[in-house]
A tleap script that builds the chain and sets N, CA, C and O, in Angstrom:
source leaprc.protein.ff14SB
mol = sequence {
  NMET LYS SER ILE THR LEU GLU GLU ALA LYS
  LYS LEU SER PRO GLY MET TRP ILE TYR HIE
  ARG THR GLU LYS ASP SER LYS GLY GLU PRO
  LYS ARG TRP LYS VAL SER GLY GLN PRO VAL
  VAL TRP LYS LYS THR PRO GLU LYS VAL GLU
  VAL PRO ILE LYS TYR GLY MET TYR THR ASN
  SER ARG LEU THR GLU ARG ASN LEU TYR TYR
  PHE SER MET THR ASN CTYR
}
set mol.1.N position { -8.389 -7.107 9.753 }
set mol.1.CA position { -7.923 -6.149 9.078 }
set mol.1.C position { -8.184 -7.186 7.578 }
set mol.1.O position { -7.898 -8.378 7.461 }
set mol.2.N position { -8.665 -6.484 6.785 }
set mol.2.CA position { -8.768 -7.295 5.420 }
set mol.2.C position { -7.537 -6.475 4.261 }
set mol.2.O position { -7.403 -5.299 3.922 }
set mol.3.N position { -6.844 -7.645 3.927 }
set mol.3.CA position { -5.724 -7.110 2.734 }
set mol.3.C position { -6.265 -6.333 1.769 }
set mol.3.O position { -7.405 -6.595 1.384 }
set mol.4.N position { -5.663 -5.424 1.303 }
set mol.4.CA position { -5.639 -5.059 -0.034 }
set mol.4.C position { -5.733 -5.823 -1.208 }
set mol.4.O position { -4.737 -6.545 -1.260 }
set mol.5.N position { -6.521 -6.011 -2.242 }
set mol.5.CA position { -6.957 -6.872 -3.365 }
set mol.5.C position { -6.350 -6.050 -4.589 }
set mol.5.O position { -6.354 -4.830 -4.750 }
set mol.6.N position { -5.924 -6.867 -5.258 }
set mol.6.CA position { -5.168 -6.591 -6.644 }
set mol.6.C position { -5.937 -5.375 -7.366 }
set mol.6.O position { -5.364 -4.354 -7.747 }
set mol.7.N position { -7.116 -5.591 -7.483 }
set mol.7.CA position { -7.978 -4.439 -7.935 }
set mol.7.C position { -7.680 -3.044 -7.042 }
set mol.7.O position { -7.226 -1.977 -7.454 }
set mol.8.N position { -8.059 -3.385 -5.780 }
set mol.8.CA position { -8.180 -2.125 -5.057 }
set mol.8.C position { -6.657 -1.130 -4.985 }
set mol.8.O position { -6.623 0.063 -4.684 }
set mol.9.N position { -5.388 -2.055 -5.372 }
set mol.9.CA position { -4.254 -1.547 -5.372 }
set mol.9.C position { -4.177 -0.717 -6.891 }
set mol.9.O position { -3.666 0.388 -7.070 }
set mol.10.N position { -4.804 -1.545 -7.868 }
set mol.10.CA position { -4.851 -0.997 -9.147 }
set mol.10.C position { -5.434 0.833 -9.164 }
set mol.10.O position { -4.952 1.787 -9.774 }
set mol.11.N position { -6.451 0.774 -8.371 }
set mol.11.CA position { -6.881 1.853 -8.174 }
set mol.11.C position { -6.717 3.211 -7.416 }
set mol.11.O position { -7.260 4.303 -7.582 }
set mol.12.N position { -5.479 2.624 -6.239 }
set mol.12.CA position { -5.226 3.921 -5.448 }
set mol.12.C position { -4.547 4.915 -6.112 }
set mol.12.O position { -3.917 4.673 -7.141 }
set mol.13.N position { -4.622 6.110 -5.577 }
set mol.13.CA position { -4.005 7.437 -5.943 }
set mol.13.C position { -3.209 8.048 -5.350 }
set mol.13.O position { -3.210 7.743 -4.157 }
set mol.14.N position { -2.279 9.027 -5.699 }
set mol.14.CA position { -1.709 9.969 -4.771 }
set mol.14.C position { -2.468 10.327 -3.557 }
set mol.14.O position { -3.665 10.610 -3.618 }
set mol.15.N position { -1.717 10.318 -2.322 }
set mol.15.CA position { -2.607 11.293 -1.372 }
set mol.15.C position { -3.010 10.461 -0.386 }
set mol.15.O position { -2.928 10.736 0.811 }
set mol.16.N position { -3.677 8.905 -1.078 }
set mol.16.CA position { -4.265 7.765 -0.053 }
set mol.16.C position { -3.638 7.199 0.773 }
set mol.16.O position { -2.498 6.793 0.546 }
set mol.17.N position { -4.216 7.053 1.863 }
set mol.17.CA position { -3.701 6.310 3.143 }
set mol.17.C position { -3.804 4.701 3.109 }
set mol.17.O position { -4.936 4.275 2.879 }
set mol.18.N position { -2.789 3.750 3.303 }
set mol.18.CA position { -2.940 2.712 3.381 }
set mol.18.C position { -2.184 2.063 4.912 }
set mol.18.O position { -1.233 2.655 5.422 }
set mol.19.N position { -2.696 0.941 5.443 }
set mol.19.CA position { -2.150 0.665 6.889 }
set mol.19.C position { -1.587 -0.458 6.861 }
set mol.19.O position { -1.960 -1.299 6.042 }
set mol.20.N position { -0.702 -0.680 7.631 }
set mol.20.CA position { 0.263 -1.916 7.339 }
set mol.20.C position { -0.244 -2.637 8.717 }
set mol.20.O position { -0.460 -2.122 9.814 }
set mol.21.N position { -0.365 -4.029 8.292 }
set mol.21.CA position { -1.210 -5.030 9.298 }
set mol.21.C position { -0.526 -5.706 10.394 }
set mol.21.O position { -1.150 -6.139 11.363 }
set mol.22.N position { 0.608 -5.800 10.283 }
set mol.22.CA position { 1.691 -6.190 11.107 }
set mol.22.C position { 2.057 -5.311 12.259 }
set mol.22.O position { 1.610 -5.330 13.406 }
set mol.23.N position { 3.206 -4.323 11.574 }
set mol.23.CA position { 3.843 -3.225 11.777 }
set mol.23.C position { 3.001 -2.200 13.008 }
set mol.23.O position { 1.907 -1.816 12.595 }
set mol.24.N position { 3.278 -1.824 14.116 }
set mol.24.CA position { 2.851 -0.953 15.017 }
set mol.24.C position { 3.785 0.363 15.145 }
set mol.24.O position { 5.012 0.334 15.241 }
set mol.25.N position { 2.917 1.603 15.127 }
set mol.25.CA position { 3.925 2.462 15.802 }
set mol.25.C position { 3.886 2.816 17.218 }
set mol.25.O position { 3.415 1.978 17.986 }
set mol.26.N position { 4.323 3.971 17.701 }
set mol.26.CA position { 4.556 4.147 19.065 }
set mol.26.C position { 3.611 4.020 20.070 }
set mol.26.O position { 3.771 3.540 21.192 }
set mol.27.N position { 2.335 4.620 19.438 }
set mol.27.CA position { 1.025 4.545 20.062 }
set mol.27.C position { 0.396 2.874 19.990 }
set mol.27.O position { -0.560 2.627 20.724 }
set mol.28.N position { 0.814 2.033 19.320 }
set mol.28.CA position { 0.353 0.677 19.074 }
set mol.28.C position { -0.532 0.675 17.977 }
set mol.28.O position { -1.297 -0.288 17.930 }
set mol.29.N position { -0.610 1.484 17.124 }
set mol.29.CA position { -1.575 1.912 16.039 }
set mol.29.C position { -0.804 1.048 14.826 }
set mol.29.O position { 0.354 0.647 14.947 }
set mol.30.N position { -1.551 0.849 13.757 }
set mol.30.CA position { -0.977 0.218 12.686 }
set mol.30.C position { -0.143 1.703 11.925 }
set mol.30.O position { -0.401 2.893 12.108 }
set mol.31.N position { 0.692 1.197 11.228 }
set mol.31.CA position { 1.632 2.411 10.555 }
set mol.31.C position { 0.653 2.690 9.210 }
set mol.31.O position { -0.044 2.030 8.440 }
set mol.32.N position { 1.030 4.018 9.415 }
set mol.32.CA position { 0.059 4.404 8.039 }
set mol.32.C position { 1.118 4.874 6.944 }
set mol.32.O position { 2.146 5.505 7.189 }
set mol.33.N position { 0.731 4.503 5.845 }
set mol.33.CA position { 1.678 4.583 4.735 }
set mol.33.C position { 0.784 5.806 3.738 }
set mol.33.O position { -0.447 5.801 3.712 }
set mol.34.N position { 1.414 6.570 3.144 }
set mol.34.CA position { 0.847 7.381 1.934 }
set mol.34.C position { 1.011 7.102 0.682 }
set mol.34.O position { 2.157 7.253 0.257 }
set mol.35.N position { 0.233 6.747 -0.026 }
set mol.35.CA position { 0.285 6.687 -1.846 }
set mol.35.C position { 0.859 7.928 -1.964 }
set mol.35.O position { 0.380 8.927 -1.427 }
set mol.36.N position { 2.421 7.926 -3.013 }
set mol.36.CA position { 3.086 9.099 -3.156 }
set mol.36.C position { 3.335 8.933 -4.762 }
set mol.36.O position { 4.344 9.398 -5.291 }
set mol.37.N position { 2.278 8.194 -5.530 }
set mol.37.CA position { 2.673 8.023 -7.098 }
set mol.37.C position { 1.315 7.267 -7.485 }
set mol.37.O position { 0.595 6.740 -6.638 }
set mol.38.N position { 1.059 7.272 -8.796 }
set mol.38.CA position { 0.548 6.757 -9.291 }
set mol.38.C position { 0.688 4.915 -9.691 }
set mol.38.O position { 1.792 4.482 -10.020 }
set mol.39.N position { -0.422 4.051 -9.619 }
set mol.39.CA position { -0.052 2.467 -9.656 }
set mol.39.C position { 0.372 2.628 -11.229 }
set mol.39.O position { -0.153 3.402 -12.030 }
set mol.40.N position { 1.626 1.565 -11.526 }
set mol.40.CA position { 1.919 1.230 -12.695 }
set mol.40.C position { 1.479 -0.140 -12.780 }
set mol.40.O position { 1.656 -1.042 -11.960 }
set mol.41.N position { 0.896 -0.167 -13.855 }
set mol.41.CA position { 0.447 -1.793 -14.483 }
set mol.41.C position { 0.644 -1.808 -15.823 }
set mol.41.O position { 0.788 -0.864 -16.600 }
set mol.42.N position { 0.633 -3.114 -16.037 }
set mol.42.CA position { 1.427 -3.737 -17.482 }
set mol.42.C position { 0.411 -4.413 -18.194 }
set mol.42.O position { -0.215 -5.360 -17.719 }
set mol.43.N position { 0.198 -3.853 -19.551 }
set mol.43.CA position { -0.559 -4.545 -20.118 }
set mol.43.C position { -0.411 -6.129 -20.726 }
set mol.43.O position { -1.367 -6.688 -21.265 }
set mol.44.N position { 0.702 -6.668 -20.591 }
set mol.44.CA position { 0.852 -7.798 -20.770 }
set mol.44.C position { 0.904 -8.923 -19.576 }
set mol.44.O position { 0.732 -10.130 -19.749 }
set mol.45.N position { 1.169 -8.295 -18.370 }
set mol.45.CA position { 0.804 -9.228 -17.560 }
set mol.45.C position { 0.126 -8.258 -16.328 }
set mol.45.O position { 0.767 -7.737 -15.416 }
set mol.46.N position { -1.418 -8.156 -16.563 }
set mol.46.CA position { -2.220 -7.482 -15.648 }
set mol.46.C position { -2.385 -8.150 -14.115 }
set mol.46.O position { -3.289 -7.883 -13.323 }
set mol.47.N position { -1.526 -8.878 -13.951 }
set mol.47.CA position { -1.602 -9.362 -12.333 }
set mol.47.C position { -0.583 -8.925 -11.648 }
set mol.47.O position { -0.526 -9.253 -10.462 }
set mol.48.N position { 0.524 -8.039 -12.246 }
set mol.48.CA position { 1.525 -7.025 -11.894 }
set mol.48.C position { 0.812 -5.743 -11.356 }
set mol.48.O position { -0.176 -5.224 -11.874 }
set mol.49.N position { 1.475 -5.307 -10.217 }
set mol.49.CA position { 1.130 -3.818 -10.211 }
set mol.49.C position { 2.261 -3.403 -8.934 }
set mol.49.O position { 2.604 -4.088 -7.970 }
set mol.50.N position { 2.629 -2.198 -9.278 }
set mol.50.CA position { 3.596 -1.297 -8.407 }
set mol.50.C position { 3.195 -0.126 -8.030 }
set mol.50.O position { 2.899 0.619 -8.964 }
set mol.51.N position { 3.085 0.286 -7.014 }
set mol.51.CA position { 2.525 1.654 -6.181 }
set mol.51.C position { 3.479 2.123 -5.385 }
set mol.51.O position { 3.724 1.525 -4.337 }
set mol.52.N position { 4.209 3.322 -5.758 }
set mol.52.CA position { 4.871 3.938 -4.650 }
set mol.52.C position { 4.558 4.725 -3.367 }
set mol.52.O position { 3.974 5.806 -3.440 }
set mol.53.N position { 4.933 4.205 -2.212 }
set mol.53.CA position { 4.224 4.422 -0.791 }
set mol.53.C position { 5.469 5.164 -0.122 }
set mol.53.O position { 6.602 5.178 -0.602 }
set mol.54.N position { 5.088 5.751 1.016 }
set mol.54.CA position { 5.621 6.516 1.532 }
set mol.54.C position { 5.581 6.462 3.118 }
set mol.54.O position { 4.419 6.360 3.510 }
set mol.55.N position { 6.701 6.510 4.350 }
set mol.55.CA position { 6.310 6.325 5.732 }
set mol.55.C position { 7.109 7.486 6.305 }
set mol.55.O position { 8.309 7.535 6.032 }
set mol.56.N position { 6.667 8.246 6.926 }
set mol.56.CA position { 7.434 9.360 7.320 }
set mol.56.C position { 8.348 10.207 6.578 }
set mol.56.O position { 7.949 10.447 5.438 }
set mol.57.N position { 9.446 10.722 6.890 }
set mol.57.CA position { 9.989 11.625 6.052 }
set mol.57.C position { 11.136 10.827 4.952 }
set mol.57.O position { 11.543 11.396 3.939 }
set mol.58.N position { 11.496 9.644 5.285 }
set mol.58.CA position { 12.676 9.293 4.709 }
set mol.58.C position { 12.295 7.674 4.184 }
set mol.58.O position { 13.043 7.110 3.386 }
set mol.59.N position { 11.557 7.272 4.503 }
set mol.59.CA position { 11.149 5.555 4.062 }
set mol.59.C position { 10.356 5.920 3.006 }
set mol.59.O position { 9.461 6.765 3.018 }
set mol.60.N position { 10.733 5.233 2.082 }
set mol.60.CA position { 10.058 4.862 0.861 }
set mol.60.C position { 10.144 3.535 0.410 }
set mol.60.O position { 11.174 2.900 0.640 }
set mol.61.N position { 9.162 3.000 -0.229 }
set mol.61.CA position { 8.814 1.596 -0.634 }
set mol.61.C position { 7.865 1.745 -2.077 }
set mol.61.O position { 7.365 2.716 -2.645 }
set mol.62.N position { 7.884 0.326 -2.348 }
set mol.62.CA position { 6.634 0.143 -3.557 }
set mol.62.C position { 5.572 -0.972 -2.866 }
set mol.62.O position { 6.085 -1.894 -2.232 }
set mol.63.N position { 4.336 -0.918 -2.958 }
set mol.63.CA position { 3.432 -2.069 -2.855 }
set mol.63.C position { 3.469 -2.663 -3.859 }
set mol.63.O position { 3.273 -1.931 -4.828 }
set mol.64.N position { 3.741 -4.344 -4.246 }
set mol.64.CA position { 3.560 -4.868 -5.588 }
set mol.64.C position { 2.646 -5.875 -5.155 }
set mol.64.O position { 2.284 -5.894 -3.978 }
set mol.65.N position { 2.216 -6.755 -6.020 }
set mol.65.CA position { 1.329 -7.912 -5.886 }
set mol.65.C position { 1.967 -8.991 -4.976 }
set mol.65.O position { 1.391 -10.037 -4.675 }
set mol.66.N position { 3.360 -8.599 -4.518 }
set mol.66.CA position { 4.011 -9.845 -3.913 }
set mol.66.C position { 3.574 -9.622 -2.282 }
set mol.66.O position { 3.399 -10.555 -1.500 }
set mol.67.N position { 3.400 -7.786 -1.850 }
set mol.67.CA position { 3.251 -7.743 -0.461 }
set mol.67.C position { 1.863 -7.112 -0.340 }
set mol.67.O position { 1.712 -6.435 0.677 }
set mol.68.N position { 0.814 -7.198 -1.175 }
set mol.68.CA position { -0.620 -6.670 -0.866 }
set mol.68.C position { -1.110 -7.392 0.448 }
set mol.68.O position { -2.002 -6.892 1.134 }
set mol.69.N position { -0.575 -8.435 0.737 }
set mol.69.CA position { -1.135 -9.119 2.187 }
set mol.69.C position { -0.913 -8.123 3.424 }
set mol.69.O position { -1.715 -7.925 4.337 }
set mol.70.N position { 0.364 -7.532 3.253 }
set mol.70.CA position { 0.550 -7.006 4.635 }
set mol.70.C position { -0.108 -5.733 4.841 }
set mol.70.O position { -0.117 -5.252 5.974 }
set mol.71.N position { -0.752 -5.034 3.711 }
set mol.71.CA position { -1.467 -3.539 3.621 }
set mol.71.C position { -2.863 -4.086 3.667 }
set mol.71.O position { -3.285 -5.193 3.332 }
set mol.72.N position { -3.632 -2.769 4.292 }
set mol.72.CA position { -5.028 -2.725 4.736 }
set mol.72.C position { -5.658 -1.466 4.198 }
set mol.72.O position { -4.945 -0.467 4.293 }
set mol.73.N position { -6.731 -1.321 3.707 }
set mol.73.CA position { -7.247 0.035 3.398 }
set mol.73.C position { -7.802 0.646 4.737 }
set mol.73.O position { -8.124 1.825 4.594 }
set mol.74.N position { -8.015 0.092 6.131 }
set mol.74.CA position { -8.751 0.298 6.788 }
set mol.74.C position { -7.715 0.207 8.319 }
set mol.74.O position { -7.024 -0.795 8.509 }
set mol.75.N position { -7.724 0.935 8.950 }
set mol.75.CA position { -6.927 0.351 10.460 }
set mol.75.C position { -7.508 -0.093 11.264 }
set mol.75.O position { -7.098 0.076 12.413 }
set mol.76.N position { -8.527 -0.738 11.073 }
set mol.76.CA position { -9.158 -1.824 12.079 }
set mol.76.C position { -9.397 -3.086 11.382 }
set mol.76.O position { -9.879 -4.044 11.986 }
savepdb mol mol.pdb
quit
């Protein structure tokens, strides 16, 4: 599985699905996270990005430039 790049992360939109590269669900498939908001990008530091993501009903997190390696756009 190929990691999400910084440019791909900046183009994510709400409703898109991304897949965790190491965590698996009960079926053995990669966990599927839903993008729940618009990416936040800073003009002074263009190498930073922050994207709100959600897994299940109660787990919310943020996709940042530091954890892009753990996520992929495809589940294979």
